[in-house]
C-alpha positions as MATLAB code, in Angstrom:
seq = 'MKLKEYQGKELFKNKGISIPENFLVRDSKDFNQDNLSHIKTDEVIVKAQVLSGKRKKSGLIVCVLKKDTKETAKFIFNKGVDEILIEEELDIQKEVYLSITIDRFSKSYCLLFSEEGGIDIEELSEKQPEKVIKIPFYEIDEELLSKLNEKINNQFVREQVNDIIKKLFSLMKEIDGELVEINPLILTKDNKLIAADAKVIIDDNSLFRHEEYISMKQQNLTDTEKKASEHGLNYVDLDGDIGIIGNGAGLVMSTLDVINHFGGSAANFLDVGGGASVEKMEKSLELILSKNIKGIFINIFGGITRCDEIAQGIVNHVKNNQIKVPIVIRMIGTNEDKAKEILEQNNISFIDSMEEGVKKIVEQITKT';
ca = [
    -128.628  106.394  -91.028;
    -131.753  107.530  -92.856;
    -135.130  105.952  -92.153;
    -137.796  105.549  -94.797;
    -140.987  107.555  -94.460;
    -143.106  104.740  -93.002;
    -140.402  103.941  -90.422;
    -140.215  107.567  -89.334;
    -143.997  107.805  -89.168;
    -144.129  104.757  -86.931;
    -141.787  106.538  -84.502;
    -143.970  109.665  -84.704;
    -147.084  107.615  -83.998;
    -145.460  105.998  -80.969;
    -144.769  109.482  -79.615;
    -148.397  110.522  -80.055;
    -147.961  112.618  -83.217;
    -150.907  112.174  -85.595;
    -150.183  110.512  -88.955;
    -152.530  109.635  -91.841;
    -154.300  106.252  -91.909;
    -152.023  104.022  -93.996;
    -150.658  100.553  -94.765;
    -147.476   99.197  -96.339;
    -147.237   96.997  -99.435;
    -144.049   95.100 -100.378;
    -145.254   93.324 -103.518;
    -148.066   94.097 -105.955;
    -149.042   90.409 -105.884;
    -149.616   90.638 -102.133;
    -151.809   93.717 -102.460;
    -154.941   93.198 -100.385;
    -157.928   95.288 -101.427;
    -159.440   94.766  -97.967;
    -156.740   97.033  -96.489;
    -158.337   99.926  -98.346;
    -161.498   99.507  -96.273;
    -159.648  101.097  -93.326;
    -159.128  104.231  -95.388;
    -162.277  106.340  -95.531;
    -161.321  108.831  -98.247;
    -162.367  108.324 -101.882;
    -158.818  108.914 -103.068;
    -155.511  107.616 -101.703;
    -151.867  108.636 -101.942;
    -149.516  105.965 -103.305;
    -145.968  106.715 -102.101;
    -142.755  104.914 -103.070;
    -140.615  104.235 -100.004;
    -137.201  105.350 -101.200;
    -134.629  107.592  -99.551;
    -134.211  110.018 -102.457;
    -135.804  113.450 -102.331;
    -138.370  115.117 -104.604;
    -140.414  111.915 -104.972;
    -143.522  113.764 -106.106;
    -141.672  115.552 -108.896;
    -140.205  112.183 -109.930;
    -143.627  110.542 -110.182;
    -143.062  108.388 -107.088;
    -145.942  109.939 -105.140;
    -149.313  109.763 -106.872;
    -152.879  110.575 -105.820;
    -155.426  108.129 -107.317;
    -158.944  106.840 -106.891;
    -159.220  103.783 -104.640;
    -160.192  101.546 -107.544;
    -156.901  102.408 -109.303;
    -154.659  101.768 -106.294;
    -153.441   98.293 -107.246;
    -152.541   99.227 -110.820;
    -150.754  102.369 -109.659;
    -148.797  100.401 -107.063;
    -147.827   97.860 -109.736;
    -146.618  100.677 -111.992;
    -144.427  102.122 -109.212;
    -143.068   98.684 -108.244;
    -141.965   98.288 -111.867;
    -139.689  101.306 -111.379;
    -137.551   99.203 -109.038;
    -139.228  100.216 -105.789;
    -139.368   97.578 -103.007;
    -141.956   99.132 -100.670;
    -144.973  101.379 -101.140;
    -146.969  103.249  -98.513;
    -150.658  103.743  -99.282;
    -152.458  106.303  -97.175;
    -155.536  108.448  -96.964;
    -155.700  111.728  -98.806;
    -155.816  114.575  -96.311;
    -158.268  117.461  -96.578;
    -155.642  120.207  -96.638;
    -156.173  123.723  -95.327;
    -152.491  124.632  -94.960;
    -149.009  123.051  -95.225;
    -146.215  124.047  -92.837;
    -142.635  122.874  -92.289;
    -141.201  121.738  -88.948;
    -137.900  120.124  -88.040;
    -135.265  119.793  -85.345;
    -131.671  119.267  -86.384;
    -128.120  119.654  -85.072;
    -126.428  123.036  -85.542;
    -122.738  122.123  -85.579;
    -121.617  125.755  -85.629;
    -123.412  126.732  -82.427;
    -123.038  123.160  -81.030;
    -126.713  123.088  -80.206;
    -130.037  121.838  -81.509;
    -131.853  124.010  -84.012;
    -135.608  124.365  -84.480;
    -136.733  125.217  -88.015;
    -140.262  126.270  -88.895;
    -141.984  127.793  -91.901;
    -145.634  128.538  -92.606;
    -144.937  127.682  -96.253;
    -144.071  123.990  -96.163;
    -144.175  121.481  -99.013;
    -141.982  120.177 -101.813;
    -140.411  123.564 -102.596;
    -139.090  124.271  -99.083;
    -135.449  124.118 -100.254;
    -136.072  126.743 -102.937;
    -137.927  128.874 -100.381;
    -135.011  128.739  -97.919;
    -132.655  129.906 -100.680;
    -134.777  132.624 -102.271;
    -136.725  133.844  -99.223;
    -134.736  132.753  -96.160;
    -136.668  135.169  -93.950;
    -139.676  132.841  -94.257;
    -137.830  129.992  -92.532;
    -137.559  130.586  -88.779;
    -134.366  129.187  -87.212;
    -133.954  129.075  -83.442;
    -130.858  127.425  -81.856;
    -131.571  125.860  -78.438;
    -130.366  123.338  -75.861;
    -133.648  122.412  -74.202;
    -137.301  122.983  -75.058;
    -138.642  125.621  -72.669;
    -141.446  128.149  -72.594;
    -139.158  130.958  -73.759;
    -138.288  129.043  -76.927;
    -141.901  128.140  -77.666;
    -143.061  131.678  -76.960;
    -140.422  133.048  -79.353;
    -141.721  130.745  -82.094;
    -145.399  131.330  -81.377;
    -144.933  135.074  -81.783;
    -143.957  134.448  -85.407;
    -146.776  132.034  -86.322;
    -149.777  133.747  -87.887;
    -152.215  130.842  -88.087;
    -154.099  130.422  -84.806;
    -154.687  126.674  -85.118;
    -151.063  125.922  -85.975;
    -149.916  128.095  -83.096;
    -152.206  126.299  -80.626;
    -151.029  122.768  -81.554;
    -147.424  123.007  -82.711;
    -145.846  123.285  -79.242;
    -146.965  119.803  -78.290;
    -145.559  118.351  -81.522;
    -142.231  120.135  -80.988;
    -141.900  118.633  -77.502;
    -142.617  115.149  -78.863;
    -140.159  115.556  -81.731;
    -137.431  116.687  -79.348;
    -138.120  113.761  -77.014;
    -137.775  111.422  -80.006;
    -134.607  113.207  -81.183;
    -132.862  112.545  -77.864;
    -134.229  109.028  -77.535;
    -132.864  107.820  -80.890;
    -129.690  109.974  -81.001;
    -131.154  111.757  -83.994;
    -129.387  114.141  -86.336;
    -132.670  115.251  -87.910;
    -136.388  114.802  -87.290;
    -138.470  116.551  -89.939;
    -142.124  116.849  -90.901;
    -142.671  118.316  -94.343;
    -145.420  118.946  -94.826;
    -147.106  119.157  -91.460;
    -150.716  119.438  -92.602;
    -153.394  121.599  -91.020;
    -156.579  119.853  -92.136;
    -159.854  121.655  -92.796;
    -161.118  120.482  -89.420;
    -158.072  122.255  -87.891;
    -155.940  119.255  -86.876;
    -152.188  119.000  -87.428;
    -151.097  115.728  -89.078;
    -147.606  114.620  -90.147;
    -148.020  113.919  -93.866;
    -144.371  112.953  -94.281;
    -141.449  111.933  -92.065;
    -137.717  112.296  -92.442;
    -135.579  110.863  -89.651;
    -131.784  110.540  -89.581;
    -130.014  108.687  -86.759;
    -126.339  109.203  -85.916;
    -124.490  106.100  -87.190;
    -122.038  106.385  -84.297;
    -124.857  105.730  -81.826;
    -126.077  102.455  -83.357;
    -124.318  100.407  -80.669;
    -127.005  101.819  -78.351;
    -129.818  100.996  -80.792;
    -129.484   97.409  -81.950;
    -133.075   97.490  -83.189;
    -132.006   99.844  -86.004;
    -128.945   97.930  -87.263;
    -130.896   95.498  -89.466;
    -133.041   98.437  -90.583;
    -129.926  100.237  -91.794;
    -128.949   97.324  -94.047;
    -132.507   97.164  -95.366;
    -132.462  100.862  -96.259;
    -129.183  100.811  -98.189;
    -129.256  101.242 -101.949;
    -127.775   98.472 -104.101;
    -124.602  100.514 -104.599;
    -124.305  101.201 -100.868;
    -124.655   97.469 -100.152;
    -121.915   96.604 -102.663;
    -119.648   99.270 -101.147;
    -120.223   97.892  -97.662;
    -119.226   94.407  -98.855;
    -115.851   95.810  -99.964;
    -115.215   97.865  -96.828;
    -115.943  101.210  -98.477;
    -117.873  104.024  -96.805;
    -120.361  105.085  -99.451;
    -123.560  107.137  -99.477;
    -125.685  107.891 -102.537;
    -126.431  111.590 -103.136;
    -128.488  113.392 -105.771;
    -125.822  115.252 -107.777;
    -123.799  114.470 -110.903;
    -120.125  114.592 -109.807;
    -118.692  111.325 -108.496;
    -116.484  111.871 -105.432;
    -113.680  109.651 -104.095;
    -111.499  110.653 -101.148;
    -109.711  109.186  -98.159;
    -110.960  110.091  -94.711;
    -114.502  111.164  -93.854;
    -113.387  114.696  -92.963;
    -111.636  115.221  -96.289;
    -114.595  113.849  -98.245;
    -117.025  116.077  -96.330;
    -114.792  119.093  -97.034;
    -114.738  118.095 -100.697;
    -118.537  118.030 -100.809;
    -118.626  121.517  -99.294;
    -116.134  122.892 -101.834;
    -117.990  121.230 -104.723;
    -121.179  122.925 -103.542;
    -119.378  126.265 -103.046;
    -118.245  126.319 -106.681;
    -121.678  125.448 -108.026;
    -121.344  121.683 -108.412;
    -123.384  118.878 -106.914;
    -121.975  115.606 -105.565;
    -123.422  112.270 -106.720;
    -122.047  110.402 -103.743;
    -119.888  110.330 -100.624;
    -117.134  107.699 -100.976;
    -114.340  107.303  -98.424;
    -111.795  104.626  -99.416;
    -110.459  104.647  -95.850;
    -106.887  104.501  -94.593;
    -104.327  102.364  -96.415;
    -106.538  101.802  -99.452;
    -105.190   99.189 -101.877;
    -105.029   99.220 -105.678;
    -108.019   96.865 -105.766;
    -110.045   99.113 -103.442;
    -109.442  102.080 -105.708;
    -110.542  100.089 -108.762;
    -113.717   99.006 -106.967;
    -114.399  102.609 -105.921;
    -114.322  103.783 -109.531;
    -116.531  100.884 -110.580;
    -119.105  101.846 -107.928;
    -119.365  105.536 -108.733;
    -119.460  104.849 -112.468;
    -122.460  102.579 -111.954;
    -124.446  105.805 -111.574;
    -125.256  108.261 -114.346;
    -122.613  110.877 -113.503;
    -121.069  113.662 -115.588;
    -117.611  113.782 -114.015;
    -115.304  112.392 -111.298;
    -113.218  114.231 -108.717;
    -110.634  112.207 -106.766;
    -109.162  113.934 -103.705;
    -106.370  112.092 -101.878;
    -104.236  113.305  -98.980;
    -101.767  110.461  -98.500;
    -100.713  109.497  -95.007;
    -101.272  105.861  -94.229;
    -102.806  105.784  -97.706;
    -100.106  105.575 -100.397;
    -100.664  107.837 -103.385;
     -98.916  105.381 -105.746;
    -101.421  102.634 -104.813;
    -104.302  105.013 -105.565;
    -102.686  106.065 -108.862;
    -102.153  102.471 -109.963;
    -105.786  101.668 -109.178;
    -106.892  104.606 -111.340;
    -104.629  103.563 -114.214;
    -105.811   99.937 -114.055;
    -109.448  100.948 -114.197;
    -108.916  103.431 -117.029;
    -107.039  100.807 -119.070;
    -109.677   98.121 -118.594;
    -112.798  100.256 -118.945;
    -114.076  102.912 -121.310;
    -114.647  106.017 -119.196;
    -116.621  108.657 -121.045;
    -116.678  111.334 -118.331;
    -113.855  113.726 -117.326;
    -111.711  112.837 -114.306;
    -109.862  115.405 -112.185;
    -107.348  114.144 -109.623;
    -105.863  116.018 -106.695;
    -103.226  113.962 -104.902;
    -100.565  114.889 -102.322;
     -98.785  113.033  -99.523;
     -97.076  109.652  -99.155;
     -95.324  108.518 -102.368;
     -96.759  111.532 -104.168;
     -93.908  111.786 -106.697;
     -94.163  108.097 -107.609;
     -97.938  108.455 -108.013;
     -97.596  111.435 -110.316;
     -95.031  109.538 -112.404;
     -97.503  106.644 -112.805;
    -100.268  109.033 -113.871;
     -98.027  110.998 -116.270;
     -96.842  107.806 -117.974;
    -100.477  107.041 -118.713;
    -101.400  110.576 -119.848;
    -103.584  111.214 -116.799;
    -103.281  114.725 -115.391;
    -103.437  115.791 -111.758;
    -103.703  118.981 -109.692;
    -102.133  119.861 -106.316;
    -104.894  122.202 -105.089;
    -108.305  120.947 -103.994;
    -109.949  124.261 -104.873;
    -108.420  124.331 -108.367;
    -109.376  120.689 -108.893;
    -112.976  121.353 -107.929;
    -113.162  124.411 -110.168;
    -111.831  122.357 -113.069;
    -114.313  119.461 -112.738;
    -117.251  121.846 -112.289;
    -116.186  123.792 -115.402;
    -115.751  120.602 -117.429;
    -119.172  119.163 -116.639;
    -120.777  122.548 -117.246;
    -119.462  122.447 -120.813;
    -120.923  118.975 -121.503;
];
């Protein structure tokens, strides 16, 4: 479960981590100019509260003069945004990156830090991984903090970051977090560290312990995610261009990894679940095609799920709808032969190997 920026910042604030002065607006008509009086800077940052990344590059984070705040907010609302955070512009001396996440390989927490934070942190981690410090750990102790401090050049960051790390880790355990991230963590010109952004992900499996977040989860779903939930489908929007359908969370996660390995990028996570019906398969295709995707990869390992039901759902949707993107299907398991017969009769091809299927869809969308 991902929280929006303002929700994450509220958790940071409650833990004593400094955040910018801000207020939330849910409708341009309800915009109150008096709220700006609490912000002392001449310019403000207008930030769309959406769960997608790279908001600044997409024009969803804008710095404007106070007098232009309402018009800018109205412009962003017209892009389909429901909530906007308006906050003070910080006097920036330096931007750094700080997060705590789960390292599933070492079965531990992992502290990540870089003295070059900001919107290009992903590119930095790929091109210059040595600039991102990664330290696996189980508990925050002086040895861990000392190890990090030895690698931090800026004196003022070094003096303040330990306290923030302890507070982030306390929050991580308290909410059953999978990720708590500040990017950027701003060192202002008066040498104070302030969380200019917040990314918080809570483990869905722990929500029975956190009833206060259940309604928040529904609120934070995209329209497609809400529709999927109504039909009993496990769906998460992603930023890529290949629509993914599979059965079983583990298989879908593996599919995402293989897509990434061969140079593709998934547009979604969609698990049809066990025993998926013809109708469920048709709805799954309808959902992923509601996005602007370049191709579809369907990966089914039939057990309790019958391959012939999946195949019939695919055929029905293809017959009733004009699909302009390539579809690659990998299908093995229960009633596999019957499923392949259904697909062949309708001139729809299939592949037995997941790796070969992924290679094929990536190649096909690369050509388009």
